[in-house]
C-alpha positions in Angstrom: 17.9 -9.9 -4.5 14.9 -8.2 -2.9 12.0 -7.4 -5.2 8.6 -5.8 -4.4 6.1 -6.0 -7.1 2.9 -4.0 -6.8 -0.3 -4.6 -8.8 -4.0 -3.6 -8.7 -3.8 0.1 -9.5 -6.1 1.7 -12.0 -8.9 4.2 -12.7 -12.0 4.2 -10.5 -14.8 6.6 -9.9 -15.2 8.3 -6.6 -16.9 6.0 -4.1 -15.4 3.0 -5.7 -13.0 0.4 -4.5 -9.6 -1.0 -5.5 -7.4 -3.7 -4.0 -3.6 -3.3 -4.3 -1.2 -6.2 -3.9 2.5 -6.3 -3.2 4.4 -9.5 -3.6 7.8 -9.6 -1.9 10.7 -11.9 -2.8 14.3 -12.3 -1.8 13.9 -12.2 2.0 11.3 -12.0 4.8 10.4 -8.8 6.5 9.3 -7.6 9.9 6.8 -5.2 8.5 5.3 -4.1 5.2 3.2 -1.2 4.2 2.0 1.4 1.7 3.0 4.9 1.0 1.6 7.2 -1.7 2.8 10.3 -3.6 0.3 12.6 -5.3 1.4 14.9 -8.1 3.4 17.8 -6.7 3.4 16.5 -3.2 5.8 14.5 -1.0 5.5 10.8 -0.4 3.3 10.1 2.6 2.5 7.2 4.9 -0.7 5.3 4.2 -0.7 2.1 6.2 1.6 -0.6 7.7 1.3 -4.0 9.2 3.7 -5.8 11.5 4.5 -9.4 10.6 5.7 -9.9 14.2 2.5 -8.8 16.1 -0.1 -8.4 13.4 -0.6 -4.8 14.4 -1.8 -2.3 11.8 -1.5 1.4 11.6 -3.2 3.9 9.3 -2.9 7.5 8.3 -5.8 9.5 9.6 -6.8 10.3 6.1 -7.6 6.7 5.2 -8.8 5.3 8.6 -12.2 3.6 8.2 -11.8 3.4 4.4 -8.6 1.4 3.8 -7.6 -2.0 5.2 -4.2 -3.5 5.1 -3.7 -7.2 5.4 -1.1 -9.8 4.7 -0.6 -13.4 3.6 2.6 -14.3 5.3 2.9 -17.6 3.5 3.0 -15.7 0.2 5.0 -12.8 1.6 2.3 -10.5 0.2 0.6 -7.5 1.6 -2.7 -6.1 0.4 -4.4 -2.7 0.6 -8.2 -2.8 0.3 -9.3 0.7 -0.6 -13.0 1.6 -0.3 -15.0 4.8 -0.6 -12.2 6.2 -2.7 -12.0 10.0 -3.1 -10.3 12.1 -5.8 -7.7 13.1 -3.2 -6.6 9.5 -3.0 -5.2 9.8 -6.5 -1.5 9.0 -6.3 1.2 6.5 -7.1 1.1 3.9 -4.3 4.4 2.4 -3.2 4.9 -0.8 -1.3 7.4 -0.6 1.5 9.1 -3.5 3.4 11.4 -3.4 6.4 13.8 -5.5 8.2 16.5 -3.3 9.4 16.7 -1.9 5.9 13.8 -0.3 4.0 12.9 -1.5 0.5 10.6 0.0 -2.0 8.5 -1.1 -5.0 8.3 0.9 -8.2 4.7 2.0 -7.5 1.3 1.5 -9.0 -0.9 4.4 -10.1 -4.4 4.9 -8.6 -6.6 7.5 -10.2 -9.9 8.4 -8.7 -12.2 10.5 -10.9 -14.9 12.8 -9.5 
């Protein structure tokens, strides 16, 4: 059974940093990434990393501030978030893909102004 377990969310002041982790179990994946959903808004793409090529992709809104990385041996993906802004406040969801897309339950990130 596939499980994605996120951790690392919390409350931080604007300008601060947080590091999210997502540990996957049950199978290996071709790519993993992060999405987020702010209150009253649709879920949106944040970042993804290809386990095949190592390529990374980011939403324009987080480029230069967020960094996605992975530990393939641990089947874990990380999201280092720096220079956080109040508009980054959202539930962050881990996503993993290998033909089928899987989702974690989410971790809340709150950025206070």
